[in-house]
Every structure is written in structure tokens, then in C-alpha cells.
C-alpha positions in Angstrom: 70.7 142.3 58.0 70.1 142.4 54.3 73.3 140.4 53.9 72.1 137.6 56.2 68.8 137.5 54.4 70.6 137.1 51.1 72.8 134.3 52.6 69.6 132.6 54.0 67.8 132.6 50.7 71.0 131.5 48.8 71.8 128.5 51.0 68.3 127.3 52.0 67.3 127.5 48.4 70.4 125.6 47.4 69.6 122.9 50.0 66.0 122.5 48.6 67.4 122.2 45.0 70.2 119.7 45.9 69.7 116.4 44.0 72.1 114.2 45.9 74.4 114.1 48.9 77.4 115.3 46.9 75.6 118.6 46.1 74.6 118.9 49.8 78.2 118.5 50.8 79.3 121.3 48.4 76.6 123.6 50.0 77.8 122.7 53.5 81.4 123.5 52.7 80.4 126.8 51.0 78.3 127.9 54.0 79.7 126.3 57.1 83.2 125.1 56.2 86.3 126.7 57.6 86.4 129.1 54.6 82.6 129.2 54.1 80.6 132.5 54.0 79.0 131.9 57.4 82.3 131.1 59.0 83.9 134.2 57.6 81.0 136.4 58.9 81.6 134.9 62.3 85.2 136.2 62.3 83.9 139.7 61.6 82.2 139.8 65.0 85.5 140.8 66.6 85.5 144.1 64.8 82.0 145.1 65.9 80.9 147.1 68.9 79.3 145.2 71.7 75.8 146.3 70.7 76.4 145.3 67.0 78.0 142.0 68.1 75.0 141.1 70.2 72.5 141.8 67.5 74.4 140.5 64.5 75.9 137.6 66.3 72.6 136.3 67.5 71.1 136.5 63.9 74.2 134.9 62.5 74.0 131.9 64.9 70.3 131.5 64.1 71.1 131.4 60.4 73.9 128.9 60.9 71.5 126.6 62.9 68.8 126.9 60.2 71.2 126.0 57.4 72.7 123.0 59.4 69.2 121.8 60.2 68.1 122.1 56.6 71.2 120.1 55.5 70.4 117.3 57.9 66.7 117.1 57.0 67.6 117.1 53.3 70.3 114.4 53.7 67.8 112.1 55.5 65.2 112.8 52.8 67.6 111.8 50.1 68.6 108.7 52.0 64.9 107.7 52.4 64.3 108.3 48.7 67.3 106.2 47.8 66.1 103.4 50.0 62.6 103.5 48.6 64.0 103.3 45.1 66.2 100.4 46.1 63.3 98.5 47.7 61.3 98.9 44.5 64.2 97.6 42.4 65.5 94.9 44.8 62.2 93.6 46.2 62.2 90.2 48.0 59.3 87.8 48.1 59.5 86.5 51.7 56.9 83.8 50.9 59.3 81.9 48.7 60.8 78.8 50.3 64.4 79.2 51.6 67.4 77.8 49.8 68.3 74.3 51.2 71.4 74.3 53.3 73.8 71.4 52.9 74.3 69.4 56.1 77.1 67.1 57.0 76.7 63.4 57.8 78.0 61.1 60.5 80.8 58.9 59.3 80.0 55.2 59.2 82.8 54.5 61.6 81.4 56.9 64.1 77.9 55.4 63.6 79.1 51.9 64.1 81.1 52.8 67.1 78.0 54.3 68.8 76.0 51.2 67.8 78.7 48.9 69.4 78.8 51.1 72.6 75.0 51.0 72.9 74.9 47.2 72.6 77.6 46.5 75.2 76.3 49.2 77.5 73.0 47.3 77.5 75.0 44.3 78.7 76.7 46.2 81.5 80.0 47.1 79.9 81.6 50.4 80.5 83.8 52.3 78.0 87.5 52.6 78.6 89.9 55.0 76.8 93.7 55.3 76.6 96.5 57.0 74.7 97.2 56.3 71.1 100.9 56.6 71.6 101.7 53.8 74.0 104.8 52.7 75.8 106.4 49.3 75.1 105.2 47.7 78.4 101.5 48.4 78.0 101.4 47.6 74.3 103.5 44.4 74.4 105.0 43.2 77.7 101.9 43.4 79.8 100.0 41.5 77.1 102.4 38.5 77.1 103.8 39.4 73.7 107.3 37.9 73.4 110.2 40.0 72.2 110.6 37.9 69.1 106.9 38.2 68.1 106.3 39.6 64.6 104.2 42.5 66.0 107.3 43.9 67.7 109.1 44.2 64.4 109.3 47.4 62.2 107.5 45.7 59.3 104.4 45.5 61.5 104.4 48.4 64.0 105.0 52.1 63.9 107.8 52.9 66.3 108.5 56.4 67.6 111.9 58.0 67.3 114.4 58.0 70.2 117.8 59.5 70.4 120.7 57.1 69.8 121.9 57.7 73.4 118.5 56.7 74.8 118.4 53.0 75.5 114.8 52.8 76.6 112.4 50.9 74.3 110.7 53.3 71.9 107.1 54.2 72.2 104.7 52.9 69.5 101.5 53.9 67.8 99.3 51.3 69.6 98.7 48.2 67.5 95.5 47.3 69.4 93.3 48.8 72.1 94.3 46.0 74.5 96.6 48.4 76.5 93.3 50.1 77.6 92.3 46.9 79.2 95.6 46.7 81.2 95.1 50.3 82.4 91.5 49.5 83.3 92.5 46.5 85.4 95.3 48.5 87.2 92.8 51.3 87.9 89.6 49.5 88.8 90.7 45.9 89.7 88.2 43.0 89.5 85.4 42.3 88.9 85.2 44.4 85.7 83.4 44.6 82.4 84.8 47.1 79.9 85.1 47.7 76.1 87.8 49.8 74.5 87.0 51.3 71.1 89.4 53.5 69.3 92.0 54.0 66.6 94.9 51.5 66.1 97.9 51.5 63.8 99.6 48.7 61.8 101.8 48.6 58.7 99.2 47.3 56.2 97.3 48.7 53.3 94.9 47.1 50.8 91.1 46.9 50.1 90.5 45.4 53.6 93.4 46.8 55.6 94.6 50.3 56.4 97.6 51.6 58.4 95.1 53.3 60.7 91.8 51.6 61.5 89.3 51.3 64.3 88.9 48.4 66.8 86.9 47.6 69.8 88.1 45.1 72.4 86.0 43.8 75.3 87.0 42.2 78.6 85.0 40.7 81.4 86.6 39.4 84.6 84.8 37.6 87.4 84.9 34.6 89.8 83.2 32.1 87.5 83.4 33.5 84.0 83.9 30.9 81.3 83.9 30.4 77.5 80.2 29.8 77.8 79.8 33.4 79.0 82.0 34.6 76.1 79.8 32.7 73.6 76.6 34.2 75.0 78.0 37.7 74.8 79.1 37.3 71.2 75.8 35.8 70.2 73.8 38.6 71.8 76.1 41.2 70.3 75.8 39.8 66.7 72.0 39.5 67.0 71.7 43.1 68.1 74.2 44.5 65.7 73.1 42.7 62.6 69.4 43.0 63.8 68.5 39.3 63.3 66.6 36.9 65.6 69.2 34.2 65.6 72.9 33.6 64.8 75.2 30.6 64.8 78.8 31.0 65.8 81.7 28.6 65.3 84.8 28.6 67.5 88.1 27.5 65.9 91.2 26.9 68.1 93.8 29.5 67.5 96.7 31.2 69.3 97.0 34.7 70.7 99.7 35.7 73.3 97.2 37.3 75.6 94.5 34.6 75.8 94.6 30.9 76.6 92.7 29.0 75.3 92.2 31.2 72.2 89.6 30.9 69.4 88.8 32.5 66.1 85.1 33.1 65.8 83.1 32.5 62.5 79.5 33.4 61.9 77.1 31.5 59.7 76.0 33.6 56.7 74.8 33.6 53.1 76.2 35.6 50.2 73.3 34.9 47.9 73.1 37.6 45.2 76.4 39.1 46.7 74.3 40.3 49.6 75.4 39.3 53.1 72.7 37.7 55.2 73.8 36.8 58.8 72.3 33.8 60.6 71.4 31.7 57.5 73.0 29.9 54.6 75.9 27.5 54.3 78.9 29.8 54.4 81.1 30.8 57.4 82.8 34.2 57.8 85.5 34.9 60.3 84.6 38.0 62.4 86.9 38.2 65.4 89.4 36.7 67.7 88.7 35.8 71.3 89.7 33.6 74.3 90.1 33.4 78.0 92.5 35.9 79.5 96.1 34.6 80.0 97.1 34.4 83.6 100.2 36.5 82.9 98.0 39.3 81.5 95.8 39.2 84.6 99.0 39.5 86.8 100.2 42.4 84.7 96.9 44.1 85.5 97.3 43.5 89.2 94.7 40.8 89.4 95.3 37.3 91.0 94.7 34.7 88.3 94.1 32.0 91.0 91.1 34.0 92.2 89.8 35.6 89.0 89.4 34.7 85.4 87.9 36.4 82.4 87.4 36.5 78.6 88.5 39.0 76.0 87.9 39.5 72.3 88.5 42.1 69.7 86.8 43.1 66.4 87.4 45.7 63.7 84.9 48.5 63.7 85.6 49.4 60.1 85.0 45.7 59.1 81.7 45.7 61.0 80.7 48.8 59.0 81.7 47.2 55.7 79.7 44.1 56.5 76.5 45.7 57.8 76.2 48.6 55.3 77.7 47.0 52.2 80.8 49.1 51.9 83.2 47.3 49.5 86.6 49.1 50.0 88.1 50.1 53.3 90.3 52.7 51.6 87.2 54.8 50.8 86.7 55.4 54.6 89.6 57.8 54.6 89.4 59.5 51.1 87.2 62.4 52.4 85.0 62.1 49.2 81.9 64.1 49.9 79.9 62.0 47.5 80.8 58.8 49.4 80.1 60.5 52.8 76.7 61.7 51.6 75.8 58.2 50.3 77.0 56.2 53.3 76.8 58.8 56.0 74.1 59.1 58.7 72.0 62.0 59.9 72.3 63.0 63.6 68.8 61.6 64.3 70.0 58.2 63.2 72.2 57.8 66.2 71.4 54.3 67.6 69.6 53.1 70.7 68.7 49.5 71.6 65.0 50.4 72.0 64.8 52.5 68.8 66.8 50.2 66.5 70.4 50.4 65.5 70.3 51.0 61.7 68.9 54.0 59.8 
């Protein structure tokens, strides 16, 4: 047993003196590894008599357990000491204010779209949606747009590719959201009040035009709807959107294939100090096109024009954003400039309601 006492003193003393985990690992291997002294002693048990094996084996197992326990306790003590030292060196004052986190903003186009939807929802209009890649019939034919119309030429519209052997008219990136109105009429019939906001595509690019922009078109169909109803809806929309008590609109005769009669709509405004003020001043600004729905368009939508009539109009959402929030260049809408987005963007709590006000 003197040998076991010597091993006990040797390794338990070594564990107590170990300064780090690397030293502990060396002791573990020397004592309990495959070629360690304790492991070699275990192999000698096979050469002993049953009586010696029982006595020596029990003592050897107890020593092995003692050394293993001492190693574990020492390892935990070293880890605790290292953590304590680290906490002293890397202390953190939890009372300090946290670092501010950058938050994104709502794009002006998204904001204005929600404003427009809120206003028309208050007037009983639902929201219609449709595909951005449209077929020729929904985008042109159903809207009474003649084959020779400039909108059906490649210099004005994005046409999708078709194989040379395919003689069907090519699909297009929709040039307006009017196809949504056709789909709404075919699905719901009359009477109906619906707006169709969304992306549209045309071959144009300058400070006030882009090849992809956003538009909202509105349509109302009933038994006795007239231009007077159209004028009232537009006046109420402009008062709510620009947040003024009164507006004055001017209707100028125009021509659109899908409305008859058709009218361009101007709004009285002032540019005093290069600041737009709606409802006052001596200037007029064109804001949208409108008119009574053409009988052929009603027929394409499955509605009898002898029984029903309605009005329609369309306006650019990007243009509304530019006018209301003083944004000078349409191209900046799509530059993904974080500085611009931070300046003109909106916080989530700024989302509009009629009761709470529409602007920030």
C-alpha cells in the first residue's frame, strides 16, 4: 500500500499546485491516461491472487476516484478564478444608456399609397389588384385603345418576348392600372366602386417621368352617376389629401380612349416662394385625367351601358408624393440613397388615418 500512498501524495499534491488547465491535463494523462501510472497498476491486478486483487483493487479504484474528483474540482476552481478576473477587467456598467439602433423608414410612395387608400375607403371604395404582366386584351382592347394608338408601339410600351412561331399578341408590362378595373367589372359586376393602386411601366425617363412608376385609378359605376359625382369625389379627395379646407378644380376637355366625355383636371394653387399651396393663388396645375366611362369599356367588363354608367380617373402616386412633400426629382425615388430615405421617409407610427390626419 506504500506505493498507492506515494501515488496519492504525488498526484493530489500536483493537482493542488497546478496553475492552469494545461498543467491539470498533464497530471490527468500521467495518472489516468492509457499509459498513466494508475492505469498500469490496474493491469497488474490480473497477476495477483484473488485475496490480493480484492484488497489492492479496491484501494486502487478509490485512489483513481480521488484523483479524478480532485481534477474536476480544481478545473472548476480555475475556471471560476478566470471568470472572476475577466469580470474585473471587462466590467460593464448596465446603467449606461444603450446604443441607438438605426431603424428603417417607410418610403414616400408607400406612405402616399396608404393615404390615398384611406381617403377612398372613407368614401366607400374598395381596393382592386391585378397582375403587372398583362395580356393585350386587358391592357388595350378592353379599354377601347385602337391598334394604331401610340401606346401600342414599342417606343411607348414594354412588350414581352414571344417565339417567332407564336402569332399571339405579346404580353406587356401594364401601362396603367385600368386592366384591374376590367377584371373588377368582370368579377363583381355593377354597381361598383373600386380603386386600383400599383406599379405601371412606360418608356420614359426624366426628372418627372420614370420607366416604372406608381398610379392609382378609380372607377364608380351606378344607375345615375354623372360628372357631378366625379367632381365631388375629386374635390373631397384633394381636400383630404392636401389637408386644406377648400379646393377649386377646373375641367378641360380632352380625349382618352376609355372615357367619353374626357377631361383633364387642374387645381388652383400658388407657388409663392417656390412653395406649393393648394386652394389659393392664381396658378393652375394639372393633376389628373378623368371622364365618364366609354360604353365599349363597360361592355368589355360585362356591364350593359344602356343600364349603367360611371366615371373613372387616374393619378400618379409618385407625383402626389412630390407635390405634397416637396420632392423635386422623381429619379431619387429609386436611387436607394439612405440619406434621401431618412430625410423623406416616414416612421411606422406615421401611417395615415382620416381621423388622425394624413401627414406626419
